[in-house]
py3Dmol code that shows the C-alpha trace and the ligand (Angstrom):
import py3Dmol

protein = """\
ATOM      1  CA  MET A   1       0.000   0.000   0.000  1.00  0.00           C
ATOM      2  CA  ARG A   2       1.132   3.566  -0.678  1.00  0.00           C
ATOM      3  CA  ALA A   3       0.343   5.940   2.174  1.00  0.00           C
ATOM      4  CA  VAL A   4       1.119   9.409   3.464  1.00  0.00           C
ATOM      5  CA  LEU A   5       1.819   9.941   7.142  1.00  0.00           C
ATOM      6  CA  LYS A   6       1.583  13.432   8.587  1.00  0.00           C
ATOM      7  CA  LEU A   7       3.550  13.573  11.818  1.00  0.00           C
ATOM      8  CA  GLY A   8       2.496  16.549  13.943  1.00  0.00           C
ATOM      9  CA  GLY A   9       5.492  18.616  14.981  1.00  0.00           C
ATOM     10  CA  SER A  10       4.139  18.692  18.543  1.00  0.00           C
ATOM     11  CA  LEU A  11       4.908  14.952  18.781  1.00  0.00           C
ATOM     12  CA  LEU A  12       8.633  15.604  18.370  1.00  0.00           C
ATOM     13  CA  TYR A  13       9.137  17.844  21.409  1.00  0.00           C
ATOM     14  CA  ASP A  14       8.579  17.453  25.146  1.00  0.00           C
ATOM     15  CA  LYS A  15       7.309  20.194  27.451  1.00  0.00           C
ATOM     16  CA  ASP A  16      10.855  21.545  27.920  1.00  0.00           C
ATOM     17  CA  GLY A  17      11.363  21.831  24.172  1.00  0.00           C
ATOM     18  CA  LYS A  18      13.723  18.841  23.942  1.00  0.00           C
ATOM     19  CA  VAL A  19      13.408  16.418  21.030  1.00  0.00           C
ATOM     20  CA  VAL A  20      11.688  13.185  22.081  1.00  0.00           C
ATOM     21  CA  VAL A  21      14.411  11.083  20.486  1.00  0.00           C
ATOM     22  CA  ASP A  22      12.850   7.738  21.437  1.00  0.00           C
ATOM     23  CA  ARG A  23       9.586   8.615  19.721  1.00  0.00           C
ATOM     24  CA  VAL A  24      11.425   9.574  16.511  1.00  0.00           C
ATOM     25  CA  LYS A  25      13.343   6.269  16.703  1.00  0.00           C
ATOM     26  CA  ASN A  26      10.151   4.298  17.302  1.00  0.00           C
ATOM     27  CA  TYR A  27       8.399   5.930  14.353  1.00  0.00           C
ATOM     28  CA  ALA A  28      11.424   5.082  12.209  1.00  0.00           C
ATOM     29  CA  SER A  29      11.278   1.422  13.352  1.00  0.00           C
ATOM     30  CA  VAL A  30       7.556   1.124  12.602  1.00  0.00           C
ATOM     31  CA  ILE A  31       8.016   2.728   9.166  1.00  0.00           C
ATOM     32  CA  LYS A  32      11.026   0.510   8.352  1.00  0.00           C
ATOM     33  CA  ALA A  33       9.050  -2.616   9.279  1.00  0.00           C
ATOM     34  CA  LEU A  34       6.148  -1.569   7.037  1.00  0.00           C
ATOM     35  CA  VAL A  35       8.540  -0.749   4.172  1.00  0.00           C
ATOM     36  CA  SER A  36      10.081  -4.209   4.458  1.00  0.00           C
ATOM     37  CA  ASP A  37       6.526  -5.600   4.106  1.00  0.00           C
ATOM     38  CA  GLY A  38       6.368  -3.816   0.729  1.00  0.00           C
ATOM     39  CA  HIS A  39       4.562  -0.587   1.669  1.00  0.00           C
ATOM     40  CA  SER A  40       5.597   2.830   0.430  1.00  0.00           C
ATOM     41  CA  PHE A  41       5.482   6.129   2.341  1.00  0.00           C
ATOM     42  CA  VAL A  42       5.687   9.859   2.137  1.00  0.00           C
ATOM     43  CA  VAL A  43       6.084  11.305   5.632  1.00  0.00           C
ATOM     44  CA  VAL A  44       5.296  14.995   6.160  1.00  0.00           C
ATOM     45  CA  VAL A  45       6.587  16.408   9.436  1.00  0.00           C
ATOM     46  CA  GLY A  46       5.081  19.518  11.075  1.00  0.00           C
ATOM     47  CA  GLY A  47       6.834  22.529  12.554  1.00  0.00           C
ATOM     48  CA  GLY A  48       5.929  22.046  16.225  1.00  0.00           C
ATOM     49  CA  ARG A  49       7.355  24.187  18.984  1.00  0.00           C
ATOM     50  CA  PRO A  50      10.429  25.550  17.159  1.00  0.00           C
ATOM     51  CA  ALA A  51       8.157  26.857  14.389  1.00  0.00           C
ATOM     52  CA  ARG A  52       5.928  28.603  16.947  1.00  0.00           C
ATOM     53  CA  THR A  53       8.972  30.102  18.749  1.00  0.00           C
ATOM     54  CA  PHE A  54      10.461  31.552  15.554  1.00  0.00           C
ATOM     55  CA  ILE A  55       7.116  32.693  14.146  1.00  0.00           C
ATOM     56  CA  ASP A  56       6.214  34.530  17.373  1.00  0.00           C
ATOM     57  CA  ALA A  57       9.631  36.208  17.549  1.00  0.00           C
ATOM     58  CA  ALA A  58       9.613  37.181  13.862  1.00  0.00           C
ATOM     59  CA  ARG A  59       6.074  38.572  14.096  1.00  0.00           C
ATOM     60  CA  SER A  60       7.006  40.721  17.084  1.00  0.00           C
ATOM     61  CA  LEU A  61       9.980  41.997  15.068  1.00  0.00           C
ATOM     62  CA  GLY A  62       7.653  43.141  12.286  1.00  0.00           C
ATOM     63  CA  ALA A  63       7.827  40.176   9.846  1.00  0.00           C
ATOM     64  CA  THR A  64       5.006  39.724   7.346  1.00  0.00           C
ATOM     65  CA  GLU A  65       2.755  36.659   7.658  1.00  0.00           C
ATOM     66  CA  ALA A  66       4.450  35.227   4.553  1.00  0.00           C
ATOM     67  CA  GLN A  67       7.869  35.612   6.211  1.00  0.00           C
ATOM     68  CA  CYS A  68       6.482  33.888   9.308  1.00  0.00           C
ATOM     69  CA  ASP A  69       5.109  31.087   7.128  1.00  0.00           C
ATOM     70  CA  TRP A  70       8.549  30.622   5.546  1.00  0.00           C
ATOM     71  CA  LEU A  71      10.046  30.153   8.992  1.00  0.00           C
ATOM     72  CA  GLY A  72       7.419  27.475   9.711  1.00  0.00           C
ATOM     73  CA  ILE A  73       8.150  25.818   6.350  1.00  0.00           C
ATOM     74  CA  LYS A  74      11.896  25.664   7.037  1.00  0.00           C
ATOM     75  CA  LEU A  75      11.528  24.514  10.640  1.00  0.00           C
ATOM     76  CA  ALA A  76       9.174  21.734   9.532  1.00  0.00           C
ATOM     77  CA  ARG A  77      11.874  20.662   7.045  1.00  0.00           C
ATOM     78  CA  ASN A  78      14.423  20.669   9.882  1.00  0.00           C
ATOM     79  CA  ASN A  79      12.109  18.418  11.892  1.00  0.00           C
ATOM     80  CA  ALA A  80      11.812  16.101   8.899  1.00  0.00           C
ATOM     81  CA  GLU A  81      15.640  15.848   8.928  1.00  0.00           C
ATOM     82  CA  LEU A  82      15.384  14.168  12.342  1.00  0.00           C
ATOM     83  CA  LEU A  83      13.237  11.348  10.987  1.00  0.00           C
ATOM     84  CA  CYS A  84      15.471  11.213   7.911  1.00  0.00           C
ATOM     85  CA  ALA A  85      18.456  10.598  10.203  1.00  0.00           C
ATOM     86  CA  ALA A  86      16.609   7.856  12.090  1.00  0.00           C
ATOM     87  CA  LEU A  87      15.566   6.104   8.856  1.00  0.00           C
ATOM     88  CA  GLY A  88      19.148   6.026   7.554  1.00  0.00           C
ATOM     89  CA  ASN A  89      19.469   4.540   4.081  1.00  0.00           C
ATOM     90  CA  GLN A  90      15.747   3.705   3.955  1.00  0.00           C
ATOM     91  CA  ALA A  91      15.053   7.423   3.452  1.00  0.00           C
ATOM     92  CA  TYR A  92      15.417   9.474   0.300  1.00  0.00           C
ATOM     93  CA  PRO A  93      18.441  11.481   1.442  1.00  0.00           C
ATOM     94  CA  THR A  94      17.153  15.046   1.130  1.00  0.00           C
ATOM     95  CA  ILE A  95      13.947  16.640   2.338  1.00  0.00           C
ATOM     96  CA  VAL A  96      11.734  17.059  -0.689  1.00  0.00           C
ATOM     97  CA  GLU A  97      10.801  20.707  -1.309  1.00  0.00           C
ATOM     98  CA  THR A  98       8.664  20.574  -4.461  1.00  0.00           C
ATOM     99  CA  LEU A  99       5.917  18.349  -5.842  1.00  0.00           C
ATOM    100  CA  ASP A 100       7.979  17.766  -9.010  1.00  0.00           C
ATOM    101  CA  GLU A 101      10.772  16.346  -6.882  1.00  0.00           C
ATOM    102  CA  LEU A 102       8.226  14.245  -4.981  1.00  0.00           C
ATOM    103  CA  GLU A 103       7.053  12.616  -8.222  1.00  0.00           C
ATOM    104  CA  VAL A 104      10.608  11.539  -8.980  1.00  0.00           C
ATOM    105  CA  ALA A 105      11.580  10.542  -5.424  1.00  0.00           C
ATOM    106  CA  ILE A 106       8.546   8.340  -4.762  1.00  0.00           C
ATOM    107  CA  ASN A 107       9.614   5.962  -7.523  1.00  0.00           C
ATOM    108  CA  LEU A 108      13.028   5.282  -6.013  1.00  0.00           C
ATOM    109  CA  GLY A 109      11.802   2.875  -3.346  1.00  0.00           C
ATOM    110  CA  LYS A 110      12.756   5.086  -0.386  1.00  0.00           C
ATOM    111  CA  VAL A 111      10.697   6.788   2.302  1.00  0.00           C
ATOM    112  CA  VAL A 112      10.213  10.362   1.104  1.00  0.00           C
ATOM    113  CA  LEU A 113      10.270  13.105   3.728  1.00  0.00           C
ATOM    114  CA  MET A 114       8.757  16.561   3.488  1.00  0.00           C
ATOM    115  CA  GLY A 115       8.209  19.589   5.727  1.00  0.00           C
ATOM    116  CA  GLY A 116       6.517  22.749   4.466  1.00  0.00           C
ATOM    117  CA  LEU A 117       5.909  23.689   0.846  1.00  0.00           C
ATOM    118  CA  ILE A 118       4.443  27.167   0.295  1.00  0.00           C
ATOM    119  CA  PRO A 119       3.054  29.999   2.492  1.00  0.00           C
ATOM    120  CA  GLY A 120      -0.647  30.249   3.310  1.00  0.00           C
ATOM    121  CA  GLN A 121      -1.252  26.698   4.491  1.00  0.00           C
ATOM    122  CA  SER A 122      -0.110  24.135   7.050  1.00  0.00           C
ATOM    123  CA  THR A 123       1.757  20.862   6.712  1.00  0.00           C
ATOM    124  CA  ASN A 124      -1.643  19.117   6.668  1.00  0.00           C
ATOM    125  CA  ALA A 125      -2.178  20.706   3.253  1.00  0.00           C
ATOM    126  CA  VAL A 126       1.278  19.454   2.222  1.00  0.00           C
ATOM    127  CA  ALA A 127       0.253  15.950   3.302  1.00  0.00           C
ATOM    128  CA  ALA A 128      -3.037  16.143   1.382  1.00  0.00           C
ATOM    129  CA  VAL A 129      -1.396  17.403  -1.828  1.00  0.00           C
ATOM    130  CA  ALA A 130       1.391  14.829  -1.462  1.00  0.00           C
ATOM    131  CA  ALA A 131      -1.270  12.106  -1.149  1.00  0.00           C
ATOM    132  CA  GLU A 132      -2.874  13.333  -4.374  1.00  0.00           C
ATOM    133  CA  THR A 133       0.460  13.572  -6.163  1.00  0.00           C
ATOM    134  CA  VAL A 134       1.596  10.026  -5.387  1.00  0.00           C
ATOM    135  CA  ARG A 135      -1.961   8.590  -5.586  1.00  0.00           C
ATOM    136  CA  ALA A 136      -1.747   7.414  -1.986  1.00  0.00           C
ATOM    137  CA  GLU A 137      -4.532   5.109  -0.896  1.00  0.00           C
ATOM    138  CA  ILE A 138      -4.743   6.674   2.539  1.00  0.00           C
ATOM    139  CA  LEU A 139      -3.576   9.617   4.628  1.00  0.00           C
ATOM    140  CA  PHE A 140      -2.691   9.096   8.288  1.00  0.00           C
ATOM    141  CA  ASN A 141      -2.643  12.160  10.482  1.00  0.00           C
ATOM    142  CA  ALA A 142      -0.715  11.553  13.709  1.00  0.00           C
ATOM    143  CA  THR A 143      -1.419  14.385  16.097  1.00  0.00           C
ATOM    144  CA  ASN A 144      -1.649  15.149  19.817  1.00  0.00           C
ATOM    145  CA  VAL A 145      -5.406  14.636  20.153  1.00  0.00           C
ATOM    146  CA  ASP A 146      -7.166  11.281  19.909  1.00  0.00           C
ATOM    147  CA  GLY A 147      -9.489  12.295  17.087  1.00  0.00           C
ATOM    148  CA  VAL A 148     -12.068  14.837  15.973  1.00  0.00           C
ATOM    149  CA  TYR A 149     -14.650  16.004  18.524  1.00  0.00           C
ATOM    150  CA  ASP A 150     -18.081  17.418  17.746  1.00  0.00           C
ATOM    151  CA  ARG A 151     -17.023  20.693  19.455  1.00  0.00           C
ATOM    152  CA  ASP A 152     -13.987  22.070  21.278  1.00  0.00           C
ATOM    153  CA  PRO A 153     -12.802  18.989  23.229  1.00  0.00           C
ATOM    154  CA  LYS A 154     -12.284  21.202  26.305  1.00  0.00           C
ATOM    155  CA  LYS A 155     -16.010  22.066  26.350  1.00  0.00           C
ATOM    156  CA  PRO A 156     -18.286  19.921  28.526  1.00  0.00           C
ATOM    157  CA  GLY A 157     -20.207  17.240  26.670  1.00  0.00           C
ATOM    158  CA  ALA A 158     -17.751  17.097  23.732  1.00  0.00           C
ATOM    159  CA  VAL A 159     -17.998  13.732  21.991  1.00  0.00           C
ATOM    160  CA  LYS A 160     -15.291  12.079  19.908  1.00  0.00           C
ATOM    161  CA  LEU A 161     -16.479  11.101  16.443  1.00  0.00           C
ATOM    162  CA  ASP A 162     -15.414   7.720  15.003  1.00  0.00           C
ATOM    163  CA  SER A 163     -16.199   9.028  11.548  1.00  0.00           C
ATOM    164  CA  VAL A 164     -16.718  12.536  10.265  1.00  0.00           C
ATOM    165  CA  THR A 165     -17.803  13.919   6.897  1.00  0.00           C
ATOM    166  CA  ILE A 166     -15.926  16.791   5.255  1.00  0.00           C
ATOM    167  CA  ASP A 167     -18.927  19.090   5.799  1.00  0.00           C
ATOM    168  CA  GLN A 168     -18.999  18.213   9.507  1.00  0.00           C
ATOM    169  CA  LEU A 169     -15.246  18.756   9.774  1.00  0.00           C
ATOM    170  CA  ARG A 170     -15.490  22.122   8.023  1.00  0.00           C
ATOM    171  CA  LYS A 171     -18.183  23.205  10.479  1.00  0.00           C
ATOM    172  CA  ILE A 172     -16.274  21.968  13.534  1.00  0.00           C
ATOM    173  CA  LEU A 173     -13.077  23.770  12.478  1.00  0.00           C
ATOM    174  CA  GLU A 174     -14.838  26.924  11.259  1.00  0.00           C
ATOM    175  CA  GLY A 175     -13.368  30.116  12.749  1.00  0.00           C
ATOM    176  CA  GLY A 176      -9.961  28.510  13.374  1.00  0.00           C
ATOM    177  CA  GLY A 177      -6.893  30.746  12.926  1.00  0.00           C
ATOM    178  CA  THR A 178      -5.281  31.075   9.511  1.00  0.00           C
ATOM    179  CA  LYS A 179      -2.184  33.050  10.465  1.00  0.00           C
ATOM    180  CA  ALA A 180       1.289  31.501  10.490  1.00  0.00           C
ATOM    181  CA  GLY A 181       1.564  28.899  13.222  1.00  0.00           C
ATOM    182  CA  GLU A 182      -2.145  29.050  14.093  1.00  0.00           C
ATOM    183  CA  TYR A 183      -3.730  26.288  12.026  1.00  0.00           C
ATOM    184  CA  LYS A 184      -5.714  23.684  13.920  1.00  0.00           C
ATOM    185  CA  LEU A 185      -5.951  20.075  12.719  1.00  0.00           C
ATOM    186  CA  PHE A 186      -6.951  20.641   9.089  1.00  0.00           C
ATOM    187  CA  ASP A 187      -6.512  23.980   7.313  1.00  0.00           C
ATOM    188  CA  PRO A 188      -8.866  25.036   4.481  1.00  0.00           C
ATOM    189  CA  VAL A 189      -6.464  23.869   1.724  1.00  0.00           C
ATOM    190  CA  ALA A 190      -6.117  20.424   3.322  1.00  0.00           C
ATOM    191  CA  ILE A 191      -9.900  20.108   3.623  1.00  0.00           C
ATOM    192  CA  ARG A 192     -10.459  21.055  -0.036  1.00  0.00           C
ATOM    193  CA  VAL A 193      -7.822  18.649  -1.345  1.00  0.00           C
ATOM    194  CA  VAL A 194      -8.970  15.712   0.793  1.00  0.00           C
ATOM    195  CA  GLU A 195     -12.533  16.454  -0.353  1.00  0.00           C
ATOM    196  CA  ARG A 196     -11.883  16.779  -4.085  1.00  0.00           C
ATOM    197  CA  SER A 197      -9.825  13.597  -4.301  1.00  0.00           C
ATOM    198  CA  LYS A 198     -11.877  11.745  -1.656  1.00  0.00           C
ATOM    199  CA  ILE A 199      -8.725  10.761   0.199  1.00  0.00           C
ATOM    200  CA  PRO A 200      -9.511   8.377   3.055  1.00  0.00           C
ATOM    201  CA  THR A 201      -7.980  10.065   6.090  1.00  0.00           C
ATOM    202  CA  ILE A 202      -7.486   8.942   9.673  1.00  0.00           C
ATOM    203  CA  ILE A 203      -6.755  11.450  12.428  1.00  0.00           C
ATOM    204  CA  PHE A 204      -5.375   9.796  15.549  1.00  0.00           C
ATOM    205  CA  ASP A 205      -3.280  10.255  18.668  1.00  0.00           C
ATOM    206  CA  GLY A 206       0.282   9.762  17.469  1.00  0.00           C
ATOM    207  CA  THR A 207       1.916  10.027  20.891  1.00  0.00           C
ATOM    208  CA  ASN A 208       2.484   6.285  20.768  1.00  0.00           C
ATOM    209  CA  PRO A 209       3.778   5.116  17.338  1.00  0.00           C
ATOM    210  CA  GLU A 210       2.050   1.790  18.033  1.00  0.00           C
ATOM    211  CA  ASN A 211      -1.221   3.632  17.245  1.00  0.00           C
ATOM    212  CA  PHE A 212       0.066   4.283  13.731  1.00  0.00           C
ATOM    213  CA  LEU A 213       0.673   0.578  13.279  1.00  0.00           C
ATOM    214  CA  ARG A 214      -2.820  -0.197  14.570  1.00  0.00           C
ATOM    215  CA  ALA A 215      -4.417   2.389  12.274  1.00  0.00           C
ATOM    216  CA  PHE A 216      -2.363   1.054   9.347  1.00  0.00           C
ATOM    217  CA  ARG A 217      -3.628  -2.471  10.025  1.00  0.00           C
ATOM    218  CA  GLY A 218      -7.190  -1.177   9.847  1.00  0.00           C
ATOM    219  CA  GLU A 219      -7.992  -1.237  13.554  1.00  0.00           C
ATOM    220  CA  LYS A 220     -10.451   1.367  14.767  1.00  0.00           C
ATOM    221  CA  VAL A 221      -8.205   4.198  15.970  1.00  0.00           C
ATOM    222  CA  GLY A 222      -9.015   7.921  16.111  1.00  0.00           C
ATOM    223  CA  SER A 223     -11.487   9.468  13.679  1.00  0.00           C
ATOM    224  CA  ARG A 224     -11.909   8.665   9.993  1.00  0.00           C
ATOM    225  CA  ILE A 225     -12.892  11.288   7.416  1.00  0.00           C
ATOM    226  CA  VAL A 226     -15.506   9.612   5.234  1.00  0.00           C
ATOM    227  CA  HIS A 227     -16.530  10.647   1.722  1.00  0.00           C
ATOM    228  CA  ASP A 228     -19.807  10.474  -0.106  1.00  0.00           C
ATOM    229  CA  ASP A 229     -19.035   8.407  -3.214  1.00  0.00           C
ATOM    230  CA  SER A 230     -22.251   9.540  -4.905  1.00  0.00           C
ATOM    231  CA  LYS A 231     -20.957  13.168  -5.130  1.00  0.00           C
TER     232      LYS A 231
END
"""
ligand_1 = """\
29
UTP
P 2.261 23.271 10.949
O 1.344 24.213 11.676
O 1.659 22.440 9.929
O 3.122 22.396 11.918
O 3.427 24.112 10.279
P 2.673 21.687 13.288
O 2.483 22.731 14.289
O 3.695 20.717 13.639
O 1.357 20.997 12.933
P 0.402 20.246 13.949
O -0.373 21.361 14.622
O 1.248 19.483 14.890
O -0.413 19.424 13.026
C 4.038 25.200 10.948
C 3.757 26.497 10.216
O 4.531 26.545 9.015
C 3.844 27.284 8.009
C 2.524 27.738 8.644
O 2.708 29.023 9.203
C 2.323 26.701 9.741
O 1.471 27.127 10.769
N 3.650 26.439 6.796
C 3.752 25.077 6.845
C 3.384 27.064 5.584
O 3.255 28.288 5.499
N 3.283 26.286 4.459
C 3.404 24.946 4.468
O 3.324 24.309 3.386
C 3.626 24.320 5.708
"""
view = py3Dmol.view(width=600, height=400)
view.addModel(protein, "pdb")
view.setStyle({"model": 0}, {"cartoon": {"style": "trace"}})
view.addModel(ligand_1, "xyz")
view.setStyle({"model": 1}, {"stick": {}})
view.zoomTo()
view.show()
């Protein structure tokens, strides 16, 4: 199977800002095992805490939102370098920065790593467009929440949804920030791309890489974005 994994940048850092090296190693082991079973992956890594730190500082120094986005893009690529290191010769050796390069790299039998791509979106949009580009069968979104809730999960009575339609997701995420570093779960570009290509997508708690393996094997983990095939 060909799949895209989006690894939330928040999963790479602990509360003191240190890299959670063991988690990166464990993700690399799970990915290597799946590759040796014949599966193929693009892994898109998010910007996480370093992106937020640089974006906040740059904004307070007068940077434009596009400049802030570029910092997020580059810091996400730096984070992808960590997984690249852990994958060793199983990884395509450089972090892919364009979709043209992705089309070439995916055919070389290596795990392809990406960070950010262009301003005005988040790495979830990168993951969605990468999934379209390589005709991935599924998109896995490993994040720091255990799925999509029908309202802000901090609000009383919030219920986790096992499956969610794109329209529901759009409504739930409506009003979310669109400035650099502010995107929640799925940004508008990611939603549109997943919708137009009906990409099956699973959003799950990626704190434990074992959950990725479970989701990959088809176990019920997190929330699944479902598509209406009649549309
Ligand atoms: P993300 O917001 O996607 O990283 O990218 P994250 O925080 O790790 O993601 P989650 O929340 O865990 O899923 C960091 C920032 O980089 C810029 C945006 O400003 C984004 O908020 N970015 C990223 C872009 O401008 N373009 C891209 O293609 C990717």
